[in-house]
C-alpha positions in Angstrom: -0.1 -0.1 -0.2 1.3 3.4 -1.3 1.3 6.5 1.0 -1.3 8.4 -0.4 -3.7 5.0 -0.4 -2.4 4.9 3.9 -3.6 8.7 4.2 -7.1 7.8 3.5 -7.5 5.2 5.9 -7.0 8.3 8.6 -10.5 9.5 8.6 -12.3 6.1 8.9 -9.9 5.3 12.0 -10.3 8.2 13.6 -13.8 7.8 13.1 -13.9 4.3 14.8 -11.8 5.2 17.8 -14.3 8.2 18.5 -17.1 5.9 18.3 -15.2 3.4 20.8 -14.4 6.0 23.6 -17.7 8.1 23.3 -19.1 4.6 24.6 -16.7 4.6 27.5 -18.5 7.9 28.7 -22.1 6.3 29.5 -23.0 6.2 33.6 -24.4 2.8 33.8 -23.4 -0.7 34.7 -23.7 -3.7 32.9 -25.0 -2.1 29.4 -28.5 -3.1 31.3 -29.8 0.6 31.0 -29.4 1.0 34.7 -27.9 3.2 36.9 -25.0 1.1 38.6 -26.5 0.3 41.9 -29.1 -1.3 40.4 -27.5 -5.1 40.9 -30.5 -7.2 41.8 -34.0 -7.8 41.0 -37.2 -9.4 42.6 -40.3 -10.2 39.8 -43.5 -9.9 41.5 -46.2 -11.9 40.5 -48.4 -9.7 37.6 -51.9 -9.7 38.3 -53.8 -11.8 36.1 -56.9 -10.0 34.7 -57.7 -12.5 32.0 -59.6 -15.4 32.3 -56.3 -17.6 31.6 -54.8 -18.6 35.1 -51.7 -20.3 33.8 -50.4 -16.8 32.2 -49.6 -15.7 35.5 -46.7 -18.1 36.0 -45.5 -18.4 31.9 -45.3 -14.5 31.8 -43.2 -14.1 35.4 -41.0 -16.8 34.5 -40.3 -15.1 31.4 -40.2 -11.8 32.9 -38.0 -13.5 35.3 -35.2 -14.7 32.4 -35.3 -11.6 30.5 -34.1 -9.8 33.3 -32.0 -12.0 34.6 -30.7 -13.8 31.5 -30.8 -10.9 29.3 -29.9 -7.5 31.7 -28.0 -9.3 34.0 -29.5 -9.0 37.2 -29.7 -11.2 40.1 -32.7 -12.6 41.8 -33.6 -10.9 45.2 -36.1 -11.3 47.3 -38.8 -8.2 47.4 -37.2 -6.4 50.4 -33.7 -7.0 49.8 -33.8 -6.3 45.8 -32.5 -3.1 44.0 -35.1 -3.1 41.6 -38.7 -4.5 41.6 -40.9 -5.6 38.3 -44.5 -5.8 38.6 -47.3 -5.8 36.1 -50.9 -6.5 35.7 -52.0 -9.4 32.4 -54.3 -6.9 31.5 -56.1 -9.1 27.6 -55.3 -12.6 26.5 -57.0 -13.0 23.2 -55.9 -16.7 21.8 -57.9 -16.9 18.7 -58.2 -13.9 16.2 -57.7 -14.8 12.4 -55.4 -13.8 10.0 -55.4 -16.0 7.2 -58.2 -17.9 5.3 -58.3 -20.9 3.3 -60.7 -22.2 0.4 -62.3 -21.4 -3.1 -65.3 -20.1 -4.7 -67.2 -23.6 -4.2 -65.2 -24.9 -0.8 -65.7 -24.0 2.7 -63.6 -20.7 3.9 -61.6 -22.2 6.9 -59.4 -20.2 8.6 -55.5 -21.3 7.9 -53.6 -19.1 10.4 -54.4 -17.3 13.6 -52.5 -15.3 15.8 -52.4 -14.9 19.6 -52.3 -11.2 21.3 -51.6 -10.7 25.2 -51.5 -6.7 26.4 -49.8 -6.5 29.6 -48.5 -3.1 32.1 -45.0 -3.6 33.1 -42.8 -1.3 35.7 -39.7 -1.7 36.9 -38.6 0.1 39.9 -35.6 1.7 41.8 -36.0 0.7 45.2 -33.2 2.5 46.2 -34.3 6.1 44.9 -38.6 5.0 44.8 -38.0 6.1 41.0 -40.0 4.3 38.4 -36.9 3.1 35.7 -39.4 2.0 32.9 -43.0 1.4 32.7 -45.2 0.5 29.5 -48.5 0.1 29.9 -50.8 -1.8 27.2 -47.8 -3.2 26.4 -49.3 -5.5 23.5 -47.3 -8.6 21.7 -49.1 -11.1 19.5 -47.7 -14.7 17.9 -49.3 -16.2 15.0 -49.7 -20.0 14.8 -51.4 -22.6 12.8 -54.6 -24.9 12.7 -55.2 -25.7 16.7 -51.2 -24.8 17.8 -52.4 -22.1 20.4 -49.2 -23.3 22.1 -47.0 -21.9 19.5 -48.8 -18.7 19.3 -48.4 -18.2 23.3 -44.6 -19.4 23.0 -44.3 -16.3 20.0 -45.9 -14.0 21.8 -44.1 -14.4 25.3 -40.8 -14.7 23.3 -41.3 -11.3 21.8 -42.8 -10.2 25.8 -39.4 -10.8 26.9 -37.5 -9.0 24.0 -40.0 -5.8 24.4 -39.1 -5.8 28.0 -35.4 -5.8 27.6 -35.1 -3.6 24.8 -37.1 -0.9 26.8 -35.5 -0.9 30.1 -32.2 -1.0 27.7 -33.5 2.2 26.2 -33.3 4.1 29.5 -29.6 5.2 28.6 
């Protein structure tokens, strides 16, 4: 590589170094988007306003997995935790038709369905009694074929975990 070609690399290298160094200026720990003192979390049972009783345990397990596994917070009891996650399961719609099959002289059948879960979620900093992140009316969906509602529920709950993690990380 000759000298003029090397000169063309300098702006790119400078830009890369600048971007890398600017990331060090954030004052939050562990890339979670939370203040550095937030290291432990308690996920309280979500209030379930739907007729589907198993949603409470499924959503609580998913939220606990998300804040521990994806945000790196350790589980703690409610009184010892730095942060508390609370929520309400507002709505559960398991059978929303989205695609149909059938022809002109045939019966029309639903070939794809979607499932929708709507929740309110809050993450509270216990030390400062400050809401770190909150989302009311968070709606997640999962599609499925035939009568495989379980598949749709798993997809929706995975999306819920992603929404909570993304929301929490957006705070910085």
